[in-house]
RODO-2510 file (C-alpha; in nm, 4 decimals, decimal comma):
residues 517
     n   res          X          Y          Z
     1     m    -3,0290     0,1703    -2,6419
     2     k    -2,9366     0,4341    -2,8976
     3     k    -2,6718     0,7002    -2,8761
     4     i    -2,7902     1,0573    -2,8677
     5     a    -2,5988     1,1299    -3,1879
     6     a    -2,8336     0,8979    -3,3764
     7     i    -3,1312     1,1087    -3,2684
     8     l    -3,0060     1,4105    -3,4593
     9     l    -3,0374     1,2406    -3,7980
    10     g    -3,4136     1,2121    -3,7875
    11     g    -3,5013     1,5369    -3,6149
    12     a    -3,7474     1,3776    -3,3715
    13     f    -3,7686     1,0282    -3,2219
    14     f    -4,0178     0,9259    -2,9564
    15     w    -3,8861     0,7331    -2,6592
    16     g    -4,1894     0,7561    -2,4345
    17     s    -4,4195     1,0130    -2,2835
    18     m    -4,2992     1,3504    -2,1621
    19     a    -4,3114     1,3652    -1,7845
    20     a    -4,3871     1,7023    -1,6284
    21     f    -4,1983     1,7713    -1,3101
    22     a    -4,0413     2,0548    -1,1180
    23     i    -3,6704     2,1222    -1,1150
    24     q    -3,5101     2,2326    -0,7904
    25     p    -3,4256     2,6028    -0,7618
    26     a    -3,1177     2,7182    -0,9479
    27     r    -2,8940     2,6952    -0,6410
    28     a    -2,9878     2,3311    -0,5869
    29     d    -2,8482     2,2384    -0,9285
    30     s    -2,7242     1,8967    -0,8201
    31     a    -3,0710     1,7873    -0,7167
    32     a    -3,2258     1,8302    -1,0622
    33     a    -3,4287     1,5195    -1,1404
    34     g    -3,4767     1,3597    -1,4814
    35     s    -3,7249     1,1589    -1,6854
    36     q    -3,7624     0,9650    -2,0040
    37     a    -3,8881     1,2229    -2,2509
    38     v    -3,9838     1,3022    -2,6088
    39     q    -3,6576     1,3491    -2,7953
    40     t    -3,6484     1,6372    -3,0399
    41     t    -3,3417     1,8257    -3,1419
    42     v    -3,3571     2,1879    -3,2509
    43     v    -3,0593     2,3565    -3,4104
    44     g    -3,0413     2,7001    -3,2519
    45     r    -3,0439     3,0327    -3,4271
    46     p    -2,7117     3,1844    -3,5286
    47     a    -2,5395     3,3402    -3,2297
    48     p    -2,5983     3,7165    -3,2129
    49     q    -2,2287     3,7654    -3,1392
    50     p    -1,9207     3,5654    -3,0388
    51     l    -1,9155     3,5100    -2,6652
    52     v    -1,5380     3,5021    -2,6117
    53     s    -1,2147     3,5476    -2,7985
    54     r    -0,9153     3,3179    -2,7695
    55     p    -0,6485     3,4653    -2,5412
    56     p    -0,3026     3,5610    -2,6673
    57     a    -0,0362     3,2912    -2,6623
    58     g     0,1218     3,4458    -2,3533
    59     q    -0,1834     3,3545    -2,1434
    60     i    -0,1735     2,9852    -2,2359
    61     q    -0,0029     2,7760    -1,9676
    62     i     0,1460     2,4304    -2,0224
    63     l     0,0413     2,2306    -1,7164
    64     a     0,2028     1,9063    -1,8339
    65     p     0,2953     1,7541    -2,1701
    66     g    -0,0265     1,7627    -2,3717
    67     v    -0,2240     1,9659    -2,1141
    68     r    -0,2855     2,3394    -2,1660
    69     y    -0,4834     2,5908    -1,9631
    70     y    -0,6066     2,9399    -2,0458
    71     p    -0,8686     3,1845    -1,9152
    72     i    -1,1482     3,3188    -2,1349
    73     s    -1,3480     3,6396    -2,1109
    74     g    -1,6126     3,8199    -2,3101
    75     r    -1,9773     3,9239    -2,2987
    76     t    -2,2995     3,7272    -2,2881
    77     w    -2,5636     3,7880    -2,5520
    78     q    -2,7262     4,0250    -2,3037
    79     g    -2,4028     4,2218    -2,2706
    80     e    -2,3199     4,0934    -1,9232
    81     p    -1,9569     4,0127    -1,8277
    82     l    -1,8414     3,6557    -1,8899
    83     k    -1,5304     3,4928    -1,7487
    84     g    -1,4244     3,1314    -1,7487
    85     h    -1,1485     2,8771    -1,7913
    86     v    -1,0461     2,6098    -2,0426
    87     v    -0,8208     2,3057    -2,0201
    88     e    -0,7204     2,1308    -2,3437
    89     v    -0,5943     1,7733    -2,3197
    90     d    -0,4161     1,5640    -2,5841
    91     p    -0,5526     1,2205    -2,4876
    92     g    -0,2724     1,0174    -2,6447
    93     q     0,0117     1,1580    -2,4346
    94     a     0,2143     0,9019    -2,2397
    95     l     0,1081     0,8538    -1,8754
    96     l    -0,1913     1,0854    -1,9259
    97     e    -0,5187     0,9682    -1,7728
    98     v    -0,8671     1,1181    -1,7583
    99     r    -1,0711     0,9543    -1,4842
   100     v    -1,3667     0,9887    -1,2509
   101     a    -1,3019     1,0453    -0,8803
   102     v    -1,5623     0,9782    -0,6110
   103     g    -1,5876     1,1944    -0,3015
   104     g    -1,4192     1,0164    -0,0125
   105     d    -1,3889     0,7086    -0,2390
   106     a    -1,7404     0,5951    -0,1410
   107     l    -2,0968     0,6693    -0,2475
   108     g    -2,2681     0,9153    -0,0181
   109     n    -1,9469     1,1007     0,0671
   110     k    -1,8641     1,4483    -0,0585
   111     e    -1,5397     1,6390    -0,1043
   112     t    -1,4568     1,9705    -0,2622
   113     l    -1,3022     1,9701    -0,6062
   114     s    -0,9754     2,0938    -0,4556
   115     q    -0,9672     1,8059    -0,2068
   116     m    -1,0307     1,5391    -0,4701
   117     a    -0,7808     1,6870    -0,7144
   118     a    -0,5093     1,7328    -0,4519
   119     r    -0,5221     1,3866    -0,2999
   120     h    -0,5005     1,2274    -0,6472
   121     g    -0,2077     1,4455    -0,7532
   122     a    -0,4126     1,5786    -1,0458
   123     v    -0,2872     1,8164    -1,3127
   124     a    -0,6374     1,9560    -1,3705
   125     a    -0,9946     1,8801    -1,2635
   126     v    -1,3582     1,9844    -1,3112
   127     n    -1,6744     1,8954    -1,1232
   128     g    -1,8644     1,5910    -1,2486
   129     g    -2,2264     1,4748    -1,2660
   130     f    -2,5445     1,5589    -1,0755
   131     f    -2,5961     1,4349    -0,7216
   132     d    -2,8373     1,4557    -0,4312
   133     p    -2,6890     1,7342    -0,2146
   134     s    -2,8411     1,5945     0,1066
   135     r    -2,7306     1,2319     0,0637
   136     g    -2,4315     1,2742    -0,1649
   137     h    -2,5452     0,9974    -0,4003
   138     p    -2,5219     1,0405    -0,7784
   139     i    -2,8338     1,1238    -0,9771
   140     g    -2,7829     0,9005    -1,2759
   141     s    -2,5271     0,6306    -1,3434
   142     l    -2,1663     0,6193    -1,2277
   143     v    -1,8800     0,3999    -1,3503
   144     q    -1,5252     0,4052    -1,2139
   145     d    -1,2380     0,1878    -1,3368
   146     g    -1,4838    -0,0300    -1,5273
   147     q    -1,6940    -0,0953    -1,2150
   148     l    -2,0619     0,0001    -1,2187
   149     l    -2,1068     0,1966    -0,8946
   150     a    -2,4639     0,3182    -0,9461
   151     t    -2,7520     0,3112    -1,1932
   152     s    -3,0661     0,5144    -1,2334
   153     e    -3,3765     0,5228    -1,4513
   154     i    -3,2854     0,8800    -1,5465
   155     l    -3,2580     0,9328    -1,9238
   156     r    -3,0066     1,2092    -1,9735
   157     t    -2,6781     1,2445    -2,1528
   158     s    -2,3995     1,0466    -1,9911
   159     i    -2,0312     1,1198    -2,0433
   160     g    -1,8161     0,8100    -2,0813
   161     i    -1,4358     0,7934    -2,0836
   162     t    -1,2534     0,4991    -2,2402
   163     g    -0,9215     0,3512    -2,1327
   164     r    -0,7631     0,5566    -2,4131
   165     n    -0,9091     0,8833    -2,2792
   166     q    -1,1672     0,9069    -2,5555
   167     i    -1,5040     1,0698    -2,4802
   168     q    -1,8336     0,8906    -2,5476
   169     l    -2,1685     1,0720    -2,5203
   170     g    -2,5111     0,9073    -2,5133
   171     y    -2,7912     0,7559    -2,3088
   172     f    -2,6504     0,4907    -2,0775
   173     a    -2,8783     0,1966    -1,9931
   174     p    -2,6593    -0,0944    -1,8814
   175     r    -2,8095    -0,4402    -1,8515
   176     v    -2,7207    -0,6265    -1,5319
   177     s    -2,8237    -0,9853    -1,4667
   178     v    -2,7552    -1,2578    -1,2106
   179     r    -2,7496    -1,6332    -1,2590
   180     f    -2,7834    -1,8846    -0,9751
   181     g    -2,6299    -2,2184    -1,0657
   182     s    -2,7690    -2,3418    -1,3989
   183     s    -3,0930    -2,1408    -1,3766
   184     e    -3,1947    -1,8740    -1,6253
   185     p    -3,0451    -1,5261    -1,5638
   186     l    -3,2543    -1,2757    -1,3687
   187     a    -3,2536    -0,9056    -1,4526
   188     v    -3,1170    -0,6682    -1,1871
   189     a    -3,3269    -0,3515    -1,1764
   190     r    -3,0966    -0,1207    -0,9798
   191     v    -2,7406    -0,0900    -0,8519
   192     n    -2,6483     0,0891    -0,5273
   193     t    -2,9609     0,2957    -0,4836
   194     s    -3,2854     0,2656    -0,2863
   195     p    -3,4356    -0,0840    -0,3152
   196     a    -3,6567    -0,1359    -0,6193
   197     s    -4,0193    -0,1930    -0,5123
   198     k    -4,0477    -0,4787    -0,7609
   199     g    -3,7317    -0,6558    -0,8634
   200     i    -3,3702    -0,7041    -0,7642
   201     t    -3,1279    -0,4391    -0,6382
   202     l    -2,7530    -0,5031    -0,6264
   203     y    -2,5481    -0,3602    -0,3392
   204     t    -2,1685    -0,3609    -0,3594
   205     p    -1,9124    -0,2402    -0,1021
   206     a    -1,9190     0,0997    -0,2760
   207     w    -2,2666     0,1529    -0,1235
   208     g    -2,1483     0,1195     0,2347
   209     e    -2,1679    -0,1326     0,5167
   210     r    -2,5281    -0,2506     0,4778
   211     a    -2,7702    -0,3029     0,1910
   212     g    -3,0697    -0,0723     0,1579
   213     s    -3,3283    -0,1610     0,4196
   214     a    -3,6786    -0,2710     0,3263
   215     g    -3,9107    -0,4618     0,5593
   216     d    -4,0531    -0,6790     0,2818
   217     a    -3,7166    -0,7657     0,1254
   218     i    -3,5114    -1,0848     0,1163
   219     d    -3,1346    -1,0485     0,0838
   220     v    -2,9070    -1,2989    -0,0838
   221     v    -2,5521    -1,2450     0,0430
   222     v    -2,2751    -1,3481    -0,1975
   223     r    -1,9067    -1,4102    -0,1202
   224     p    -1,6088    -1,5829    -0,2868
   225     e    -1,6128    -1,9583    -0,2294
   226     t    -1,2644    -1,9387    -0,0770
   227     e    -1,0172    -1,6579    -0,0103
   228     k    -0,8920    -1,5120    -0,3408
   229     s    -1,1299    -1,7387    -0,5352
   230     n    -1,2915    -1,6121    -0,8553
   231     r    -1,5947    -1,8338    -0,7917
   232     y    -1,8795    -1,6722    -0,5970
   233     i    -2,1477    -1,8538    -0,4018
   234     v    -2,4548    -1,7769    -0,1887
   235     s    -2,3195    -1,7496     0,1648
   236     e    -2,6407    -1,6679     0,3529
   237     i    -2,9991    -1,5425     0,3271
   238     g    -3,1046    -1,2256     0,5120
   239     y    -3,4141    -1,0105     0,5501
   240     g    -3,3380    -0,6512     0,4477
   241     g    -3,0392    -0,4339     0,5337
   242     s    -2,7878    -0,7215     0,5428
   243     p    -2,4172    -0,6421     0,5925
   244     i    -2,2299    -0,6149     0,2610
   245     p    -1,9156    -0,8337     0,2500
   246     r    -1,6029    -0,6367     0,1603
   247     d    -1,5176    -0,9054    -0,0957
   248     g    -1,8731    -0,9728    -0,2138
   249     y    -2,2157    -0,8167    -0,2542
   250     v    -2,5829    -0,8376    -0,1582
   251     l    -2,8837    -0,8932    -0,3858
   252     t    -3,2067    -0,7503    -0,2416
   253     f    -3,5319    -0,9049    -0,3724
   254     r    -3,8697    -0,7311    -0,3403
   255     g    -4,2209    -0,7686    -0,4798
   256     g    -4,2681    -1,0521    -0,7247
   257     a    -3,8949    -1,1219    -0,7203
   258     v    -3,9048    -1,2430    -0,3578
   259     g    -3,9949    -1,5931    -0,4737
   260     e    -3,6780    -1,6093    -0,6803
   261     a    -3,4678    -1,5400    -0,3695
   262     a    -3,5917    -1,8550    -0,1996
   263     a    -3,4707    -2,0816    -0,4815
   264     p    -3,0891    -2,0733    -0,4401
   265     a    -2,9547    -2,2650    -0,1419
   266     v    -2,6451    -2,1638     0,0522
   267     g    -2,3460    -2,2739    -0,1532
   268     t    -2,5137    -2,2195    -0,4915
   269     p    -2,2728    -2,0663    -0,7488
   270     v    -2,3571    -1,7078    -0,8502
   271     i    -2,2519    -1,5185    -1,1636
   272     l    -2,3112    -1,1472    -1,2174
   273     q    -2,3096    -1,0244    -1,5759
   274     f    -2,2793    -0,6666    -1,7011
   275     d    -2,3558    -0,5412    -2,0517
   276     w    -2,2905    -0,1706    -2,1197
   277     g    -2,4919    -0,1861    -2,4415
   278     p    -2,3947    -0,0765    -2,7941
   279     g    -2,1801     0,2320    -2,8339
   280     w    -1,9953     0,1975    -2,5031
   281     d    -1,7069    -0,0271    -2,6039
   282     g    -1,3954     0,0238    -2,3933
   283     l    -1,5849     0,2192    -2,1255
   284     k    -1,3764     0,2822    -1,8134
   285     h    -1,5428     0,5806    -1,6417
   286     l    -1,8845     0,7477    -1,6705
   287     v    -2,1036     1,0136    -1,5098
   288     t    -2,4579     1,1182    -1,5984
   289     a    -2,5145     1,4907    -1,6476
   290     g    -2,6354     1,6690    -1,9631
   291     p    -2,7811     1,8053    -2,1674
   292     l    -2,6088     1,7330    -2,4953
   293     l    -2,4678     2,0618    -2,6260
   294     v    -2,2851     1,9959    -2,9529
   295     d    -2,3000     1,7219    -3,2145
   296     e    -2,1162     1,7071    -3,5477
   297     g    -1,9823     2,0536    -3,4775
   298     q    -2,3256     2,2131    -3,4422
   299     p    -2,4905     2,3462    -3,1241
   300     v    -2,8039     2,1532    -3,0291
   301     l    -3,0762     2,2737    -2,7952
   302     q    -3,1779     1,9648    -2,6041
   303     a    -3,2164     2,0873    -2,2451
   304     i    -3,5971     2,0715    -2,2352
   305     m    -3,6025     1,7310    -2,4060
   306     e    -3,3720     1,6005    -2,1317
   307     g    -3,5995     1,7291    -1,8577
   308     f    -3,4435     2,0636    -1,7620
   309     r    -3,6987     2,3277    -1,6670
   310     g    -3,7531     2,6620    -1,5013
   311     s    -3,4696     2,8476    -1,3322
   312     v    -3,2163     2,5819    -1,4385
   313     l    -3,2383     2,7344    -1,7884
   314     e    -3,1471     3,0833    -1,6649
   315     p    -2,7904     3,2235    -1,6684
   316     a    -2,5756     3,0402    -1,4149
   317     p    -2,2244     2,9071    -1,3583
   318     r    -2,1669     2,6239    -1,6066
   319     t    -1,9270     2,3370    -1,6684
   320     a    -1,8937     2,1346    -1,9892
   321     i    -1,6790     1,8665    -2,1477
   322     g    -1,6180     1,8061    -2,5153
   323     v    -1,3780     1,7073    -2,7894
   324     n    -1,2535     1,9232    -3,0769
   325     g    -1,1712     1,8374    -3,4358
   326     k    -0,8141     1,7445    -3,3413
   327     g    -0,9371     1,4888    -3,0907
   328     q    -0,8336     1,7039    -2,7939
   329     l    -1,0530     1,7013    -2,4845
   330     l    -1,1995     2,0324    -2,3678
   331     l    -1,2813     2,0951    -2,0019
   332     v    -1,4644     2,4274    -1,9754
   333     e    -1,5977     2,6243    -1,6771
   334     v    -1,7801     2,9581    -1,6756
   335     d    -1,8153     3,1603    -1,3540
   336     g    -2,1575     3,3011    -1,2748
   337     r    -2,3863     3,4867    -1,0334
   338     l    -2,0970     3,7202    -0,9501
   339     k    -2,1875     4,0840    -1,0104
   340     d    -1,9346     4,2832    -1,2137
   341     w    -1,7221     3,9680    -1,2614
   342     s    -1,9245     3,7085    -1,4511
   343     a    -2,3011     3,6803    -1,4787
   344     g    -2,3071     3,3211    -1,5980
   345     i    -2,4617     3,1862    -1,9173
   346     t    -2,7620     2,9849    -2,0321
   347     l    -2,7351     2,6288    -2,1623
   348     e    -2,7976     2,7639    -2,5126
   349     e    -2,5074     3,0054    -2,4779
   350     l    -2,2952     2,7216    -2,3385
   351     a    -2,3636     2,5168    -2,6527
   352     y    -2,2482     2,8060    -2,8735
   353     l    -1,9480     2,8715    -2,6489
   354     m    -1,8329     2,5119    -2,6922
   355     t    -1,8501     2,5438    -3,0711
   356     e    -1,6524     2,8708    -3,0517
   357     l    -1,3848     2,6764    -2,8622
   358     g    -1,3751     2,4199    -3,1431
   359     a    -1,5924     2,1417    -2,9975
   360     v    -1,7421     1,8937    -3,2435
   361     r    -1,9134     1,7029    -2,9597
   362     a    -1,9899     1,8309    -2,6114
   363     a    -2,2186     1,7920    -2,3107
   364     a    -2,2870     1,9884    -1,9948
   365     l    -2,1775     1,8678    -1,6521
   366     d    -2,3311     1,9755    -1,3206
   367     g    -2,3476     2,3532    -1,2819
   368     g    -2,4390     2,6325    -1,0428
   369     g    -2,2596     2,6197    -0,7090
   370     s    -2,0987     2,2910    -0,8133
   371     s    -1,9115     2,4426    -1,1092
   372     g    -1,5378     2,4573    -1,0660
   373     l    -1,2054     2,4160    -1,2454
   374     w    -0,8786     2,3342    -1,0683
   375     v    -0,5336     2,3463    -1,2230
   376     k    -0,1988     2,2425    -1,0809
   377     g    -0,2570     2,3118    -0,7142
   378     k    -0,5274     2,5767    -0,7065
   379     l    -0,8895     2,6511    -0,7852
   380     v    -0,8909     2,9064    -1,0682
   381     s    -1,2701     2,9416    -1,0878
   382     r    -1,4728     3,1570    -0,8480
   383     p    -1,7490     2,9616    -0,6671
   384     s    -2,0848     3,1370    -0,6833
   385     d    -2,1540     3,0396    -0,3205
   386     g    -1,8404     3,2204    -0,2067
   387     r    -1,6766     2,8900    -0,1151
   388     e    -1,6356     2,5468    -0,2668
   389     r    -1,9252     2,3057    -0,2511
   390     g    -1,8799     1,9421    -0,1492
   391     l    -1,9175     1,7227    -0,4589
   392     a    -2,0085     1,3582    -0,5080
   393     n    -1,7694     1,3130    -0,8010
   394     a    -1,5323     1,4933    -1,0333
   395     i    -1,3383     1,4421    -1,3566
   396     l    -0,9605     1,4527    -1,3140
   397     v    -0,6660     1,4797    -1,5507
   398     l    -0,3635     1,2905    -1,4200
   399     r    -0,0115     1,2470    -1,5494
   400     q     0,1680     0,9917    -1,3354
   401     v     0,2987     0,6379    -1,3209
   402     p     0,0144     0,4243    -1,1787
   403     v     0,1043     0,2356    -0,8595
   404     y    -0,0930    -0,0688    -0,7437
   405     l    -0,0696    -0,2352    -0,4022
   406     n    -0,2231    -0,5839    -0,3905
   407     g    -0,4361    -0,4918    -0,6910
   408     k    -0,5602    -0,1584    -0,5516
   409     r    -0,4606     0,1697    -0,7144
   410     l    -0,2681     0,4080    -0,4891
   411     f    -0,2840     0,7838    -0,5295
   412     f    -0,0466     1,0410    -0,3815
   413     d    -0,0891     1,4167    -0,3358
   414     v     0,2422     1,4550    -0,5200
   415     p     0,2412     1,2115    -0,8129
   416     p     0,5214     0,9559    -0,8568
   417     v     0,8252     1,0815    -1,0512
   418     v     1,0841     0,8871    -1,2471
   419     d     1,4506     0,9687    -1,1745
   420     k     1,7168     0,7833    -1,3754
   421     g     1,4795     0,4953    -1,4370
   422     r     1,3716     0,4745    -1,0719
   423     t     1,0210     0,5603    -0,9509
   424     l     1,0056     0,7895    -0,6477
   425     v     0,6903     0,8305    -0,4377
   426     p     0,5980     1,0406    -0,1305
   427     m     0,7480     0,8631     0,1688
   428     r     0,4550     0,9008     0,4061
   429     g     0,2020     0,7901     0,1454
   430     i     0,3816     0,4675     0,0555
   431     f     0,4822     0,3820     0,4118
   432     e     0,1274     0,4267     0,5393
   433     a    -0,0103     0,2213     0,2478
   434     l     0,2272    -0,0611     0,3430
   435     g     0,1192    -0,0377     0,7065
   436     a     0,4591     0,0812     0,8307
   437     t     0,5136     0,3133     1,1249
   438     v     0,6994     0,6291     1,0257
   439     h     0,9300     0,8618     1,2194
   440     w     1,0783     1,1829     1,0768
   441     d     1,3856     1,3430     1,2346
   442     e     1,3845     1,7066     1,1269
   443     k     1,7335     1,7729     1,2673
   444     t     1,9034     1,5014     1,0589
   445     r     1,6345     1,5073     0,7838
   446     t     1,6050     1,1307     0,8167
   447     v     1,2931     0,9177     0,7790
   448     t     1,2699     0,5790     0,9489
   449     a     0,9995     0,3219     0,8705
   450     t     0,9294    -0,0041     1,0522
   451     r     0,7126    -0,2901     0,9266
   452     g     0,6962    -0,6482     1,0482
   453     g     1,0338    -0,6434     1,2203
   454     r     1,2047    -0,4672     0,9265
   455     t     1,3453    -0,1151     0,9556
   456     v     1,4699     0,1190     0,6840
   457     s     1,6174     0,4690     0,7315
   458     l     1,6802     0,7213     0,4534
   459     t     1,8392     1,0655     0,4811
   460     l     1,7390     1,3350     0,2353
   461     g     1,9978     1,3685    -0,0416
   462     k     2,2105     1,0725     0,0649
   463     g     2,2935     0,7939    -0,1794
   464     e     2,2668     0,5200     0,0818
   465     a     2,0159     0,3836     0,3310
   466     l     2,0217     0,1833     0,6521
   467     v     1,8252    -0,1436     0,6336
   468     n     1,8087    -0,3457     0,9559
   469     g     2,1350    -0,1847     1,0638
   470     k     2,3138    -0,2524     0,7327
   471     t     2,4200     0,0286     0,4979
   472     l     2,3096    -0,0232     0,1370
   473     p     2,3582     0,1989    -0,1715
   474     l     2,0626     0,3764    -0,3374
   475     d     2,0213     0,4059    -0,7158
   476     a     1,8184     0,7237    -0,6557
   477     p     1,8484     0,9194    -0,3287
   478     a     1,5479     1,0534    -0,1395
   479     r     1,4733     1,4120    -0,2365
   480     a     1,2179     1,6861    -0,1829
   481     v     0,9514     1,7537    -0,4485
   482     e     0,6763     2,0132    -0,3941
   483     g     0,7257     1,9992    -0,0183
   484     r     0,7165     1,6182     0,0001
   485     t     1,0046     1,3791     0,0683
   486     m     1,0195     1,1373    -0,2258
   487     v     1,1754     0,7933    -0,1767
   488     p     1,2715     0,5194    -0,4267
   489     l     0,9699     0,2889    -0,4405
   490     r     1,1362    -0,0404    -0,5302
   491     f     1,4099    -0,0032    -0,2675
   492     v     1,1847     0,0863     0,0252
   493     g     0,9157    -0,1600    -0,0770
   494     e     1,1534    -0,4538    -0,0920
   495     a     1,3342    -0,3382     0,2226
   496     l     0,9999    -0,3594     0,4041
   497     g     0,9236    -0,7086     0,2738
   498     a     0,7116    -0,6317    -0,0341
   499     a     0,7652    -0,7549    -0,3905
   500     v     0,7908    -0,4641    -0,6369
   501     t     0,7825    -0,5109    -1,0148
   502     w     0,7613    -0,2808    -1,3168
   503     q     0,4921    -0,3386    -1,5786
   504     n     0,5734    -0,2152    -1,9291
   505     a     0,2415    -0,2161    -2,1123
   506     p     0,0736    -0,0123    -1,9853
   507     p     0,3427     0,1374    -1,7589
   508     a     0,2727     0,0704    -1,3915
   509     v     0,4400    -0,0290    -1,0661
   510     i     0,2967    -0,3450    -0,9088
   511     i     0,3456    -0,4069    -0,5347
   512     e     0,2557    -0,7328    -0,3625
   513     a     0,2769    -0,7221     0,0162
   514     k     0,1595    -0,9817     0,2654
   515     s    -0,0057    -0,8667     0,5837
   516     t     0,2190    -0,8448     0,8894
   517     g    -0,0738    -0,8664     1,1300
***
């Protein structure tokens, strides 16, 4: 696998035969298909005129330390109105995180950008990669928190994000293999998509409750050998559409691979191996979108080489992501298809716009009715459909102390805050995560939570709490933040029987809580 940047050095590299196919109409942007294609890069002609001018300092808003937002406006090369929005992010800021969110936290689900951003307590957000609008599944590959959620044969620019918030651009072709016992590893053709006609498809809990159904398939169901074990074994053999264990996965064998499925007996150890390939070191999140727009500070015209055709090349709402010479991330959205407000721009104009904004590397994200940019509690872009579209994924900017419960990341609509060295979180969010029942007394402004025979009551603004009938002092009192009652996490967690610890590097709150059921 080669990174796209390497292609630019030679002018033209051949990766296979150009496949002719039709792109969906412009308003079905998310359904645009892709193909392996001849790779040629053409440096565009000089821009006839600058598209936008940087706004005065008074229009630049500081959303959080290291995160700035400002609107842009100007004229397209055809003289049509152009309006959009930019978020600049300093990736090295403490507690800052750029991550991929998945609609409804599961493949096949969709949420609006506002919904995804709000429930994660985001500072800013833009729409992500392409997806099938009818099924909600990504078109291309998808990685979240280092977990490969989906793969595809599509060969388009993917946008990767490392654990240090650095952007990686290139063609993503991960290698996945499975080993049964001491046998040779077998290549896995697909992950969380329709079953491969010849080969092995991996289905994880992110796919849903059952593996993809195929009448000629054999399923190998894999689970941990024991509860909380890191050793996985074959637990059973099925015949297409097997239930996916919440703590395991299913391997579906079809075609010539069916014979391989008969070899491992129940109880055989199983090892899955993932290799991102060269150029993707430190990868934490990834979406497939494209095309590549800017490399080494120069606009590149690569849309046709990445399989974009027809009306998709016409002026439309656009979203892009890039990095400037200072290493700052750029999240850019341009409104479109809105008469007298903003006509939208072509992919060529988008490439030049990104260079005007200082990008040295950049790529397009999904566009059209999917385009959107959200900052600090509101959608600032204007959807071309007149309302927000449900999305399969998005790219979020967070600034918060991460909180983990039994190894799972928790997100709150109001992010955790630190007060005098104590972490406060929204009361309802943490109580519900712990499985506690919650009662709010508006008259006394007191919240009471009960879990496993333990009860804790806190009154807004008071420096003490009632735990199982005993009054105890609070290091940080409960208080209201952005309309939410925030409670001290360590105090309430331990009062309800959980172990709460602080992790220094990287900063995080770790909660371990046994089930009370």
